C-alpha positions in Angstrom: 171.5 106.9 229.4 168.0 107.4 227.9 166.2 110.5 226.7 164.9 111.6 230.1 168.3 111.6 231.8 170.0 113.2 228.8 167.4 116.0 228.8 167.8 116.6 232.5 171.6 116.9 232.0 171.1 119.3 229.1 168.7 121.4 231.1 171.2 121.8 233.9 173.7 123.0 231.3 171.1 125.4 229.8 170.2 126.8 233.2 173.9 127.4 233.9 174.4 129.1 230.5 171.4 131.3 231.2 172.8 132.4 234.6 176.2 133.2 233.0 174.5 135.1 230.2 176.0 132.8 227.6 172.7 132.3 225.7 171.8 134.6 222.9 169.1 136.9 224.3 166.9 137.2 221.2 166.1 133.4 221.1 165.6 132.6 224.8 161.8 132.4 224.4 162.2 129.9 221.5 164.7 127.8 223.5 162.4 127.9 226.5 159.5 126.7 224.4 161.4 123.8 222.8 162.8 122.8 226.2 159.3 122.8 227.7 158.1 120.1 225.3 158.1 116.5 226.4 159.9 115.0 223.3 162.5 117.7 222.7 165.4 119.6 224.1 168.1 121.9 222.8 171.8 121.4 223.1 173.3 124.4 221.4 172.2 127.5 219.4 173.1 130.8 218.0 170.6 133.5 217.0 173.0 134.6 214.3 176.0 137.0 214.6 178.2 139.4 212.9 181.8 139.2 214.1 185.3 140.5 213.5 187.6 137.5 214.1 191.3 137.7 214.7 193.0 134.6 213.3 196.6 134.5 214.5 197.7 130.9 214.0 196.8 127.7 212.2 194.7 126.0 214.8 191.1 126.8 215.7 192.2 127.8 219.2 194.4 130.5 217.6 191.4 132.8 217.1 189.8 135.6 219.1 186.6 137.6 218.8 187.3 141.3 218.4 183.6 142.2 218.0 180.6 140.0 218.3 177.1 141.2 217.7 173.9 139.1 217.9 171.5 141.8 216.8 171.8 144.7 214.5 175.3 145.8 213.4 176.6 149.0 215.0 178.8 150.2 212.1 180.6 152.7 214.3 181.6 150.0 216.8 183.2 148.0 214.0 184.8 151.1 212.4 186.4 152.5 215.6 188.7 149.6 216.3 192.4 149.9 215.4 192.9 146.7 213.4 196.1 147.5 211.6 198.4 146.6 214.4 197.3 143.0 214.6 199.3 140.2 213.1 197.6 137.4 211.2 194.2 137.8 209.5 191.1 139.7 210.5 187.8 138.3 209.1 184.5 140.0 208.9 181.9 137.3 209.2 178.1 137.1 209.4 176.9 133.7 210.5 173.3 132.5 210.4 170.9 131.2 213.0 171.6 127.6 214.1 170.0 125.4 216.6 170.5 121.8 217.6 167.4 120.0 218.9 167.2 116.5 220.2 164.0 114.6 219.4 163.0 111.5 221.4 161.8 109.6 218.3 162.6 109.7 214.6 159.0 110.8 213.9 159.3 113.7 216.4 162.6 114.8 214.9 161.1 114.7 211.3 158.1 116.8 212.5 160.4 119.7 213.7 162.7 119.3 210.6 159.6 119.8 208.4 158.7 123.0 210.3 162.3 124.2 209.9 162.5 123.6 206.2 159.1 125.3 205.6 160.4 128.3 207.6 163.4 128.8 205.4 166.1 126.9 207.3 167.2 125.1 204.2 170.6 123.9 205.5 169.1 121.4 207.9 168.9 117.7 208.7 168.9 114.9 211.1 172.5 113.9 211.5 172.9 111.5 214.4 170.8 108.5 215.2 170.9 106.8 218.6 168.0 105.1 220.4 166.0 107.9 222.1 168.2 110.6 220.7 167.7 112.0 217.2 169.7 115.2 216.7 168.4 117.9 214.3 170.6 120.7 213.1 168.5 123.6 211.7 170.7 126.2 210.0 170.0 129.4 208.1 171.8 130.3 204.9 172.5 134.0 205.6 176.3 134.2 205.6 179.2 136.4 204.8 182.9 135.7 205.2 185.6 138.2 204.0 189.2 138.6 205.1 189.7 142.4 205.6 193.2 142.6 207.0 196.3 140.4 206.6 199.6 141.0 208.3 198.5 144.4 209.5 197.5 145.6 206.0 194.0 146.5 205.2 192.9 144.5 202.1 189.8 146.6 201.3 188.9 150.2 201.1 187.0 151.8 204.0 184.0 152.5 201.8 183.8 148.8 200.9 184.2 147.8 204.6 181.2 150.0 205.4 179.3 148.4 202.5 180.1 144.9 203.9 178.9 145.9 207.4 175.7 147.2 205.9 175.3 144.0 203.9 175.9 142.0 207.1 173.3 144.0 208.9 170.8 143.3 206.1 171.6 139.6 206.3 171.1 139.7 210.1 167.6 141.2 209.6 166.7 138.4 207.1 168.1 135.9 209.5 165.9 137.2 212.3 162.8 137.0 210.0 163.6 133.3 209.4 164.2 132.2 213.0 161.0 134.2 214.1 159.1 132.4 211.3 160.4 129.1 212.6 159.3 129.9 216.2 155.9 131.0 215.0 155.4 127.9 212.8 156.7 125.6 215.5 154.3 127.0 218.1 151.4 126.7 215.6 152.3 123.1 214.6 152.4 121.9 218.2 149.2 123.7 219.1 147.3 121.3 216.6 
């Protein structure tokens, strides 16, 4: 198809996601900035999140978000849910910032990858090569994944659950520092 046509298609999807409020609010300015650049566009992203995930089967489709927060963790919100009546497993997860950016050339992709690595996005790389389409995955390393309930039985003490929620919140704050650093460094690099 070519870079220009691929970008136009991606921008229509992005505009639709914005209208449906399916884009993480904290990183919209970053996404808008990248998408305004000639040699780049975004395909997917997450500002980072803390979730309670109900896993009730063996397939990925057999999961459901109980709580999903993209900013600070509201401990009361997590604590005031009756989880003991649910079959399967309940996981507490904190997942890092991730963004997929398409670069028009290998050199343009390397330029953004370098900024990401210097900003603390250590789990990053260029993972697909096609003419006019070099995909970067920039990924933070702030994560937490703990099963807290199985077959309706709480696996951890309430105090430990509160501790894990506090830890998840701390990781979310570190995560925010990293993606904000990436945005600042990216804007600075492309101002040169």
